[in-house]
N, CA, C and O atoms as CSV, one atom per row, in Angstrom:
chain,resi,resn,atom,element,x,y,z
A,1,MET,N,N,154.153,70.105,117.185
A,1,MET,CA,C,155.169,69.876,116.157
A,1,MET,C,C,155.469,71.189,115.445
A,1,MET,O,O,154.556,71.847,114.946
A,2,PRO,N,N,156.744,71.577,115.395
A,2,PRO,CA,C,157.087,72.822,114.682
A,2,PRO,C,C,156.856,72.663,113.178
A,2,PRO,O,O,156.908,71.559,112.636
A,3,SER,N,N,156.603,73.777,112.533
A,3,SER,CA,C,156.408,73.768,111.082
A,3,SER,C,C,157.757,73.689,110.375
A,3,SER,O,O,158.806,73.919,110.978
A,4,ALA,N,N,157.710,73.364,109.101
A,4,ALA,CA,C,158.934,73.324,108.301
A,4,ALA,C,C,159.615,74.691,108.318
A,4,ALA,O,O,160.841,74.784,108.389
A,5,TYR,N,N,158.814,75.737,108.253
A,5,TYR,CA,C,159.372,77.094,108.271
A,5,TYR,C,C,160.110,77.355,109.584
A,5,TYR,O,O,161.223,77.882,109.574
A,6,ASP,N,N,159.499,76.990,110.714
A,6,ASP,CA,C,160.145,77.193,112.015
A,6,ASP,C,C,161.444,76.393,112.115
A,6,ASP,O,O,162.453,76.893,112.613
A,7,LEU,N,N,161.410,75.167,111.644
A,7,LEU,CA,C,162.614,74.335,111.662
A,7,LEU,C,C,163.695,74.929,110.758
A,7,LEU,O,O,164.872,74.948,111.118
A,8,PHE,N,N,163.290,75.409,109.589
A,8,PHE,CA,C,164.227,76.046,108.666
A,8,PHE,C,C,164.854,77.274,109.316
A,8,PHE,O,O,166.068,77.465,109.235
A,9,GLN,N,N,164.052,78.097,109.951
A,9,GLN,CA,C,164.565,79.301,110.623
A,9,GLN,C,C,165.549,78.931,111.728
A,9,GLN,O,O,166.612,79.539,111.850
A,10,ARG,N,N,165.194,77.940,112.524
A,10,ARG,CA,C,166.078,77.504,113.609
A,10,ARG,C,C,167.388,76.961,113.033
A,10,ARG,O,O,168.472,77.283,113.519
A,11,GLY,N,N,167.273,76.142,111.999
A,11,GLY,CA,C,168.473,75.555,111.386
A,11,GLY,C,C,169.375,76.586,110.747
A,11,GLY,O,O,170.595,76.516,110.892
A,12,THR,N,N,168.792,77.551,110.036
A,12,THR,CA,C,169.635,78.567,109.397
A,12,THR,C,C,170.284,79.480,110.432
A,12,THR,O,O,171.396,79.963,110.221
A,13,ALA,N,N,169.601,79.717,111.546
A,13,ALA,CA,C,170.216,80.517,112.613
A,13,ALA,C,C,171.434,79.786,113.182
A,13,ALA,O,O,172.470,80.404,113.428
A,14,LEU,N,N,171.312,78.487,113.390
A,14,LEU,CA,C,172.442,77.698,113.879
A,14,LEU,C,C,173.565,77.657,112.844
A,14,LEU,O,O,174.743,77.733,113.195
A,15,LEU,N,N,173.199,77.538,111.583
A,15,LEU,CA,C,174.180,77.525,110.498
A,15,LEU,C,C,174.949,78.838,110.472
A,15,LEU,O,O,176.177,78.839,110.381
A,16,GLU,N,N,174.240,79.941,110.551
A,16,GLU,CA,C,174.880,81.264,110.535
A,16,GLU,C,C,175.743,81.489,111.770
A,16,GLU,O,O,176.725,82.230,111.722
A,17,ALA,N,N,175.374,80.847,112.878
A,17,ALA,CA,C,176.156,80.979,114.111
A,17,ALA,C,C,177.376,80.063,114.119
A,17,ALA,O,O,178.186,80.108,115.045
A,18,GLY,N,N,177.503,79.230,113.084
A,18,GLY,CA,C,178.654,78.342,112.995
A,18,GLY,C,C,178.485,77.016,113.710
A,18,GLY,O,O,179.454,76.270,113.853
A,19,ASP,N,N,177.285,76.707,114.159
A,19,ASP,CA,C,177.019,75.436,114.839
A,19,ASP,C,C,176.475,74.447,113.808
A,19,ASP,O,O,175.288,74.124,113.799
A,20,TYR,N,N,177.367,73.979,112.946
A,20,TYR,CA,C,176.983,73.215,111.759
A,20,TYR,C,C,176.354,71.870,112.085
A,20,TYR,O,O,175.357,71.482,111.477
A,21,HIS,N,N,176.933,71.166,113.037
A,21,HIS,CA,C,176.374,69.862,113.401
A,21,HIS,C,C,174.960,70.020,113.946
A,21,HIS,O,O,174.060,69.274,113.559
A,22,ALA,N,N,174.758,70.974,114.832
A,22,ALA,CA,C,173.423,71.192,115.406
A,22,ALA,C,C,172.434,71.648,114.337
A,22,ALA,O,O,171.254,71.301,114.394
A,23,ALA,N,N,172.904,72.418,113.369
A,23,ALA,CA,C,172.010,72.926,112.312
A,23,ALA,C,C,171.420,71.800,111.478
A,23,ALA,O,O,170.317,71.933,110.948
A,24,THR,N,N,172.146,70.693,111.356
A,24,THR,CA,C,171.645,69.604,110.519
A,24,THR,C,C,170.366,68.987,111.076
A,24,THR,O,O,169.561,68.456,110.312
A,25,VAL,N,N,170.166,69.047,112.370
A,25,VAL,CA,C,168.999,68.388,112.977
A,25,VAL,C,C,167.699,69.065,112.556
A,25,VAL,O,O,166.851,68.402,111.959
A,26,PRO,N,N,167.498,70.366,112.842
A,26,PRO,CA,C,166.233,70.974,112.413
A,26,PRO,C,C,166.103,71.080,110.899
A,26,PRO,O,O,164.996,71.006,110.366
A,27,LEU,N,N,167.222,71.254,110.203
A,27,LEU,CA,C,167.143,71.343,108.741
A,27,LEU,C,C,166.746,69.998,108.127
A,27,LEU,O,O,165.990,69.967,107.156
A,28,ALA,N,N,167.240,68.896,108.676
A,28,ALA,CA,C,166.826,67.568,108.181
A,28,ALA,C,C,165.350,67.331,108.476
A,28,ALA,O,O,164.642,66.734,107.665
A,29,GLN,N,N,164.890,67.790,109.618
A,29,GLN,CA,C,163.463,67.654,109.950
A,29,GLN,C,C,162.617,68.481,108.984
A,29,GLN,O,O,161.565,68.030,108.532
A,30,ALA,N,N,163.077,69.684,108.672
A,30,ALA,CA,C,162.356,70.541,107.720
A,30,ALA,C,C,162.337,69.891,106.346
A,30,ALA,O,O,161.310,69.905,105.669
A,31,ARG,N,N,163.468,69.318,105.925
A,31,ARG,CA,C,163.532,68.625,104.638
A,31,ARG,C,C,162.552,67.456,104.587
A,31,ARG,O,O,161.903,67.222,103.567
A,32,ASP,N,N,162.453,66.732,105.687
A,32,ASP,CA,C,161.542,65.587,105.715
A,32,ASP,C,C,160.090,66.037,105.582
A,32,ASP,O,O,159.261,65.314,105.029
A,33,LEU,N,N,159.785,67.232,106.089
A,33,LEU,CA,C,158.430,67.769,105.958
A,33,LEU,C,C,158.176,68.376,104.578
A,33,LEU,O,O,157.061,68.304,104.061
A,34,GLU,N,N,159.207,68.968,103.987
A,34,GLU,CA,C,159.090,69.661,102.689
A,34,GLU,C,C,160.244,69.243,101.772
A,34,GLU,O,O,161.139,70.048,101.512
A,35,PRO,N,N,160.241,68.004,101.279
A,35,PRO,CA,C,161.396,67.514,100.512
A,35,PRO,C,C,161.619,68.220,99.176
A,35,PRO,O,O,162.699,68.091,98.599
A,36,ASP,N,N,160.648,68.950,98.675
A,36,ASP,CA,C,160.808,69.629,97.392
A,36,ASP,C,C,161.231,71.089,97.519
A,36,ASP,O,O,161.301,71.797,96.514
A,37,LYS,N,N,161.512,71.544,98.718
A,37,LYS,CA,C,161.931,72.936,98.935
A,37,LYS,C,C,163.443,73.053,98.782
A,37,LYS,O,O,164.206,72.603,99.636
A,38,ASN,N,N,163.854,73.656,97.693
A,38,ASN,CA,C,165.287,73.799,97.422
A,38,ASN,C,C,166.004,74.622,98.482
A,38,ASN,O,O,167.159,74.343,98.801
A,39,SER,N,N,165.341,75.623,99.028
A,39,SER,CA,C,166.004,76.459,100.032
A,39,SER,C,C,166.372,75.640,101.271
A,39,SER,O,O,167.431,75.843,101.865
A,40,ILE,N,N,165.505,74.729,101.650
A,40,ILE,CA,C,165.789,73.873,102.806
A,40,ILE,C,C,166.927,72.916,102.474
A,40,ILE,O,O,167.847,72.740,103.272
A,41,ARG,N,N,166.864,72.302,101.304
A,41,ARG,CA,C,167.883,71.321,100.929
A,41,ARG,C,C,169.245,71.988,100.757
A,41,ARG,O,O,170.271,71.401,101.101
A,42,GLU,N,N,169.257,73.206,100.229
A,42,GLU,CA,C,170.533,73.915,100.079
A,42,GLU,C,C,171.127,74.242,101.446
A,42,GLU,O,O,172.321,74.043,101.665
A,43,ALA,N,N,170.312,74.735,102.353
A,43,ALA,CA,C,170.811,75.045,103.693
A,43,ALA,C,C,171.305,73.786,104.392
A,43,ALA,O,O,172.339,73.814,105.059
A,44,LEU,N,N,170.585,72.696,104.246
A,44,LEU,CA,C,171.018,71.437,104.846
A,44,LEU,C,C,172.325,70.969,104.207
A,44,LEU,O,O,173.219,70.494,104.907
A,45,GLY,N,N,172.442,71.096,102.907
A,45,GLY,CA,C,173.689,70.750,102.231
A,45,GLY,C,C,174.854,71.577,102.745
A,45,GLY,O,O,175.946,71.054,102.967
A,46,ARG,N,N,174.618,72.868,102.934
A,46,ARG,CA,C,175.676,73.734,103.473
A,46,ARG,C,C,176.082,73.292,104.873
A,46,ARG,O,O,177.269,73.252,105.193
A,47,ALA,N,N,175.098,72.959,105.708
A,47,ALA,CA,C,175.405,72.513,107.071
A,47,ALA,C,C,176.195,71.208,107.040
A,47,ALA,O,O,177.179,71.063,107.765
A,48,PHE,N,N,175.771,70.256,106.207
A,48,PHE,CA,C,176.509,68.999,106.087
A,48,PHE,C,C,177.936,69.257,105.594
A,48,PHE,O,O,178.886,68.680,106.122
A,49,PHE,N,N,178.087,70.115,104.594
A,49,PHE,CA,C,179.420,70.404,104.054
A,49,PHE,C,C,180.310,70.999,105.132
A,49,PHE,O,O,181.445,70.560,105.320
A,50,ARG,N,N,179.804,71.983,105.829
A,50,ARG,CA,C,180.616,72.641,106.866
A,50,ARG,C,C,180.914,71.703,108.036
A,50,ARG,O,O,181.891,71.906,108.757
A,51,ALA,N,N,180.082,70.679,108.228
A,51,ALA,CA,C,180.308,69.681,109.271
A,51,ALA,C,C,181.167,68.527,108.758
A,51,ALA,O,O,181.332,67.519,109.446
A,52,ALA,N,N,181.716,68.673,107.548
A,52,ALA,CA,C,182.565,67.662,106.907
A,52,ALA,C,C,181.822,66.351,106.677
A,52,ALA,O,O,182.416,65.274,106.740
A,53,ARG,N,N,180.537,66.445,106.414
A,53,ARG,CA,C,179.714,65.279,106.083
A,53,ARG,C,C,179.417,65.370,104.582
A,53,ARG,O,O,178.292,65.647,104.166
A,54,TYR,N,N,180.458,65.130,103.790
A,54,TYR,CA,C,180.436,65.451,102.368
A,54,TYR,C,C,179.494,64.578,101.545
A,54,TYR,O,O,178.896,65.063,100.585
A,55,GLU,N,N,179.350,63.322,101.894
A,55,GLU,CA,C,178.425,62.467,101.147
A,55,GLU,C,C,176.987,62.947,101.333
A,55,GLU,O,O,176.212,62.983,100.377
A,56,GLN,N,N,176.639,63.307,102.538
A,56,GLN,CA,C,175.294,63.820,102.786
A,56,GLN,C,C,175.099,65.171,102.099
A,56,GLN,O,O,174.024,65.450,101.567
A,57,ALA,N,N,176.130,66.001,102.109
A,57,ALA,CA,C,176.060,67.284,101.410
A,57,ALA,C,C,175.853,67.048,99.920
A,57,ALA,O,O,175.022,67.707,99.294
A,58,ARG,N,N,176.601,66.116,99.355
A,58,ARG,CA,C,176.467,65.801,97.937
A,58,ARG,C,C,175.027,65.424,97.595
A,58,ARG,O,O,174.480,65.893,96.597
A,59,ARG,N,N,174.423,64.591,98.411
A,59,ARG,CA,C,173.040,64.167,98.137
A,59,ARG,C,C,172.074,65.348,98.152
A,59,ARG,O,O,171.173,65.421,97.316
A,60,GLU,N,N,172.253,66.267,99.088
A,60,GLU,CA,C,171.352,67.420,99.164
A,60,GLU,C,C,171.531,68.334,97.959
A,60,GLU,O,O,170.546,68.766,97.360
A,61,PHE,N,N,172.785,68.636,97.596
A,61,PHE,CA,C,173.015,69.509,96.447
A,61,PHE,C,C,172.584,68.850,95.146
A,61,PHE,O,O,172.104,69.521,94.233
A,62,GLU,N,N,172.755,67.548,95.063
A,62,GLU,CA,C,172.298,66.820,93.874
A,62,GLU,C,C,170.773,66.920,93.738
A,62,GLU,O,O,170.256,67.065,92.630
A,63,ALA,N,N,170.065,66.842,94.855
A,63,ALA,CA,C,168.604,66.965,94.827
A,63,ALA,C,C,168.179,68.351,94.351
A,63,ALA,O,O,167.196,68.486,93.621
A,64,VAL,N,N,168.918,69.380,94.762
A,64,VAL,CA,C,168.612,70.745,94.308
A,64,VAL,C,C,168.859,70.858,92.813
A,64,VAL,O,O,168.029,71.399,92.083
A,65,VAL,N,N,169.997,70.349,92.354
A,65,VAL,CA,C,170.358,70.437,90.933
A,65,VAL,C,C,169.358,69.674,90.065
A,65,VAL,O,O,169.065,70.097,88.946
A,66,GLU,N,N,168.841,68.573,90.560
A,66,GLU,CA,C,167.837,67.828,89.792
A,66,GLU,C,C,166.610,68.681,89.505
A,66,GLU,O,O,166.033,68.593,88.421
A,67,ARG,N,N,166.207,69.505,90.469
A,67,ARG,CA,C,165.022,70.354,90.292
A,67,ARG,C,C,165.348,71.705,89.684
A,67,ARG,O,O,164.483,72.345,89.084
A,68,ALA,N,N,166.594,72.145,89.835
A,68,ALA,CA,C,166.999,73.463,89.322
A,68,ALA,C,C,168.377,73.327,88.665
A,68,ALA,O,O,169.384,73.717,89.257
A,69,PRO,N,N,168.429,72.779,87.453
A,69,PRO,CA,C,169.722,72.474,86.830
A,69,PRO,C,C,170.575,73.684,86.482
A,69,PRO,O,O,171.741,73.521,86.123
A,70,THR,N,N,170.034,74.889,86.576
A,70,THR,CA,C,170.841,76.088,86.311
A,70,THR,C,C,171.137,76.869,87.592
A,70,THR,O,O,171.519,78.037,87.526
A,71,ASP,N,N,170.969,76.251,88.729
A,71,ASP,CA,C,171.295,76.885,90.012
A,71,ASP,C,C,172.810,76.818,90.181
A,71,ASP,O,O,173.353,75.791,90.588
A,72,ASP,N,N,173.482,77.914,89.865
A,72,ASP,CA,C,174.946,77.914,89.865
A,72,ASP,C,C,175.530,77.579,91.221
A,72,ASP,O,O,176.530,76.865,91.303
A,73,TYR,N,N,174.923,78.082,92.292
A,73,TYR,CA,C,175.465,77.828,93.626
A,73,TYR,C,C,175.345,76.344,93.990
A,73,TYR,O,O,176.281,75.765,94.541
A,74,ALA,N,N,174.206,75.732,93.687
A,74,ALA,CA,C,174.029,74.312,93.980
A,74,ALA,C,C,174.996,73.472,93.152
A,74,ALA,O,O,175.549,72.492,93.652
A,75,LEU,N,N,175.201,73.846,91.898
A,75,LEU,CA,C,176.170,73.143,91.053
A,75,LEU,C,C,177.577,73.261,91.645
A,75,LEU,O,O,178.312,72.277,91.720
A,76,PHE,N,N,177.939,74.466,92.060
A,76,PHE,CA,C,179.246,74.686,92.664
A,76,PHE,C,C,179.407,73.837,93.921
A,76,PHE,O,O,180.429,73.174,94.099
A,77,CYS,N,N,178.413,73.858,94.782
A,77,CYS,CA,C,178.493,73.093,96.033
A,77,CYS,C,C,178.491,71.594,95.783
A,77,CYS,O,O,179.152,70.849,96.507
A,78,LEU,N,N,177.763,71.141,94.775
A,78,LEU,CA,C,177.805,69.734,94.404
A,78,LEU,C,C,179.220,69.365,93.964
A,78,LEU,O,O,179.760,68.344,94.389
A,79,GLY,N,N,179.814,70.191,93.121
A,79,GLY,CA,C,181.182,69.946,92.680
A,79,GLY,C,C,182.175,69.944,93.826
A,79,GLY,O,O,183.057,69.087,93.883
A,80,ARG,N,N,182.041,70.884,94.730
A,80,ARG,CA,C,182.947,70.948,95.888
A,80,ARG,C,C,182.779,69.731,96.780
A,80,ARG,O,O,183.764,69.208,97.301
A,81,SER,N,N,181.544,69.270,96.964
A,81,SER,CA,C,181.314,68.072,97.777
A,81,SER,C,C,181.982,66.865,97.138
A,81,SER,O,O,182.614,66.057,97.819
A,82,LEU,N,N,181.837,66.752,95.824
A,82,LEU,CA,C,182.487,65.648,95.106
A,82,LEU,C,C,184.006,65.734,95.225
A,82,LEU,O,O,184.675,64.713,95.384
A,83,GLN,N,N,184.545,66.933,95.150
A,83,GLN,CA,C,185.992,67.097,95.325
A,83,GLN,C,C,186.424,66.615,96.706
A,83,GLN,O,O,187.423,65.909,96.839
A,84,GLN,N,N,185.681,66.992,97.712
A,84,GLN,CA,C,186.038,66.609,99.080
A,84,GLN,C,C,185.961,65.090,99.267
A,84,GLN,O,O,186.633,64.525,100.130
A,85,LEU,N,N,185.141,64.447,98.455
A,85,LEU,CA,C,185.038,62.982,98.490
A,85,LEU,C,C,186.109,62.310,97.633
A,85,LEU,O,O,186.177,61.083,97.565
A,86,GLY,N,N,186.951,63.127,96.974
A,86,GLY,CA,C,187.993,62.587,96.113
A,86,GLY,C,C,187.488,62.161,94.745
A,86,GLY,O,O,188.180,61.443,94.024
A,87,ARG,N,N,186.304,62.592,94.384
A,87,ARG,CA,C,185.680,62.214,93.114
A,87,ARG,C,C,185.847,63.355,92.110
A,87,ARG,O,O,184.871,63.943,91.644
A,88,HIS,N,N,187.102,63.650,91.791
A,88,HIS,CA,C,187.432,64.823,90.987
A,88,HIS,C,C,186.877,64.763,89.569
A,88,HIS,O,O,186.432,65.780,89.037
A,89,ALA,N,N,186.898,63.608,88.963
A,89,ALA,CA,C,186.373,63.489,87.593
A,89,ALA,C,C,184.883,63.838,87.565
A,89,ALA,O,O,184.419,64.513,86.647
A,90,GLU,N,N,184.137,63.379,88.567
A,90,GLU,CA,C,182.709,63.691,88.640
A,90,GLU,C,C,182.460,65.161,88.971
A,90,GLU,O,O,181.432,65.721,88.591
A,91,ALA,N,N,183.396,65.779,89.674
A,91,ALA,CA,C,183.240,67.174,90.079
A,91,ALA,C,C,183.399,68.141,88.905
A,91,ALA,O,O,182.910,69.269,88.962
A,92,ARG,N,N,184.067,67.714,87.861
A,92,ARG,CA,C,184.375,68.627,86.754
A,92,ARG,C,C,183.129,69.216,86.102
A,92,ARG,O,O,183.076,70.418,85.844
A,93,ARG,N,N,182.136,68.388,85.835
A,93,ARG,CA,C,180.949,68.875,85.116
A,93,ARG,C,C,180.185,69.936,85.925
A,93,ARG,O,O,179.953,71.029,85.408
A,94,PRO,N,N,179.786,69.650,87.177
A,94,PRO,CA,C,179.047,70.698,87.894
A,94,PRO,C,C,179.869,71.967,88.123
A,94,PRO,O,O,179.325,73.070,88.096
A,95,LEU,N,N,181.173,71.816,88.349
A,95,LEU,CA,C,182.002,73.004,88.547
A,95,LEU,C,C,182.135,73.808,87.252
A,95,LEU,O,O,182.117,75.039,87.280
A,96,ALA,N,N,182.266,73.121,86.132
A,96,ALA,CA,C,182.344,73.817,84.839
A,96,ALA,C,C,181.030,74.531,84.534
A,96,ALA,O,O,181.032,75.672,84.072
A,97,LEU,N,N,179.910,73.860,84.793
A,97,LEU,CA,C,178.611,74.503,84.557
A,97,LEU,C,C,178.443,75.745,85.429
A,97,LEU,O,O,177.996,76.789,84.953
A,98,ALA,N,N,178.800,75.626,86.695
A,98,ALA,CA,C,178.684,76.774,87.602
A,98,ALA,C,C,179.536,77.933,87.110
A,98,ALA,O,O,179.088,79.080,87.111
A,99,ALA,N,N,180.757,77.641,86.691
A,99,ALA,CA,C,181.668,78.692,86.212
A,99,ALA,C,C,181.150,79.334,84.926
A,99,ALA,O,O,181.333,80.534,84.716
A,100,HIS,N,N,180.510,78.549,84.071
A,100,HIS,CA,C,179.958,79.111,82.834
A,100,HIS,C,C,178.698,79.933,83.105
A,100,HIS,O,O,178.445,80.934,82.434
A,101,LEU,N,N,177.917,79.506,84.087
A,101,LEU,CA,C,176.707,80.261,84.425
A,101,LEU,C,C,177.028,81.594,85.089
A,101,LEU,O,O,176.306,82.574,84.904
A,102,ARG,N,N,178.107,81.628,85.860
A,102,ARG,CA,C,178.507,82.855,86.571
A,102,ARG,C,C,179.992,83.113,86.346
A,102,ARG,O,O,180.800,82.918,87.254
A,103,PRO,N,N,180.361,83.555,85.128
A,103,PRO,CA,C,181.785,83.723,84.807
A,103,PRO,C,C,182.486,84.780,85.662
A,103,PRO,O,O,183.715,84.794,85.734
A,104,GLU,N,N,181.740,85.644,86.296
A,104,GLU,CA,C,182.368,86.671,87.140
A,104,GLU,C,C,182.828,86.119,88.491
A,104,GLU,O,O,183.548,86.805,89.216
A,105,ARG,N,N,182.428,84.899,88.842
A,105,ARG,CA,C,182.793,84.305,90.127
A,105,ARG,C,C,184.169,83.653,90.027
A,105,ARG,O,O,184.311,82.556,89.486
A,106,ALA,N,N,185.167,84.333,90.548
A,106,ALA,CA,C,186.543,83.817,90.508
A,106,ALA,C,C,186.671,82.512,91.284
A,106,ALA,O,O,187.420,81.625,90.875
A,107,ASP,N,N,185.950,82.381,92.398
A,107,ASP,CA,C,186.046,81.147,93.184
A,107,ASP,C,C,185.547,79.945,92.397
A,107,ASP,O,O,186.096,78.851,92.531
A,108,TYR,N,N,184.524,80.126,91.585
A,108,TYR,CA,C,184.032,79.036,90.755
A,108,TYR,C,C,185.138,78.592,89.784
A,108,TYR,O,O,185.368,77.398,89.592
A,109,ARG,N,N,185.812,79.573,89.179
A,109,ARG,CA,C,186.870,79.250,88.226
A,109,ARG,C,C,188.049,78.533,88.899
A,109,ARG,O,O,188.619,77.600,88.334
A,110,VAL,N,N,188.403,78.972,90.092
A,110,VAL,CA,C,189.520,78.364,90.822
A,110,VAL,C,C,189.250,76.888,91.076
A,110,VAL,O,O,190.106,76.045,90.806
A,111,TYR,N,N,188.077,76.572,91.587
A,111,TYR,CA,C,187.777,75.171,91.897
A,111,TYR,C,C,187.559,74.344,90.637
A,111,TYR,O,O,187.838,73.145,90.634
A,112,ARG,N,N,187.066,74.963,89.567
A,112,ARG,CA,C,186.954,74.252,88.298
A,112,ARG,C,C,188.344,73.847,87.819
A,112,ARG,O,O,188.546,72.709,87.396
A,113,ARG,N,N,189.315,74.781,87.883
A,113,ARG,CA,C,190.676,74.478,87.465
A,113,ARG,C,C,191.287,73.377,88.333
A,113,ARG,O,O,192.005,72.512,87.831
A,114,ARG,N,N,191.000,73.413,89.627
A,114,ARG,CA,C,191.535,72.376,90.517
A,114,ARG,C,C,190.982,71.003,90.144
A,114,ARG,O,O,191.710,70.011,90.190
A,115,SER,N,N,189.720,70.936,89.781
A,115,SER,CA,C,189.151,69.637,89.409
A,115,SER,C,C,189.735,69.152,88.087
A,115,SER,O,O,189.922,67.951,87.889
A,116,GLU,N,N,190.019,70.078,87.190
A,116,GLU,CA,C,190.615,69.695,85.920
A,116,GLU,C,C,192.034,69.182,86.105
A,116,GLU,O,O,192.475,68.278,85.395
A,117,ALA,N,N,192.740,69.762,87.059
A,117,ALA,CA,C,194.133,69.370,87.302
A,117,ALA,C,C,194.257,68.061,88.094
A,117,ALA,O,O,195.286,67.388,88.036
A,118,ALA,N,N,193.213,67.715,88.821
A,118,ALA,CA,C,193.281,66.502,89.679
A,118,ALA,C,C,193.126,65.232,88.875
A,118,ALA,O,O,193.160,64.137,89.437
């Protein structure tokens, strides 16, 4: 049985190569072995998001935010996942928090404005 680290490495390599659907398999296995590792859950969330599996992405980013409420990237990705699900009102809070935590990130501000306008 591969270790969580090996599965994480395999999954992130697939993610970086653009094979998002395939990346979800080892990353989900790594998450099941180490459910409290934010790095694994964030990578899995990214793979789900890029594979257009937005509900699953939302769950992963929400799990990261629960353990790290000031993680601007996880907040941003949670907001983006909610937007993709058409849940714009719910997306406003995480996107606003992300934009306030990292005001220099123009992309955070753009998506925050989009959620406010929706």
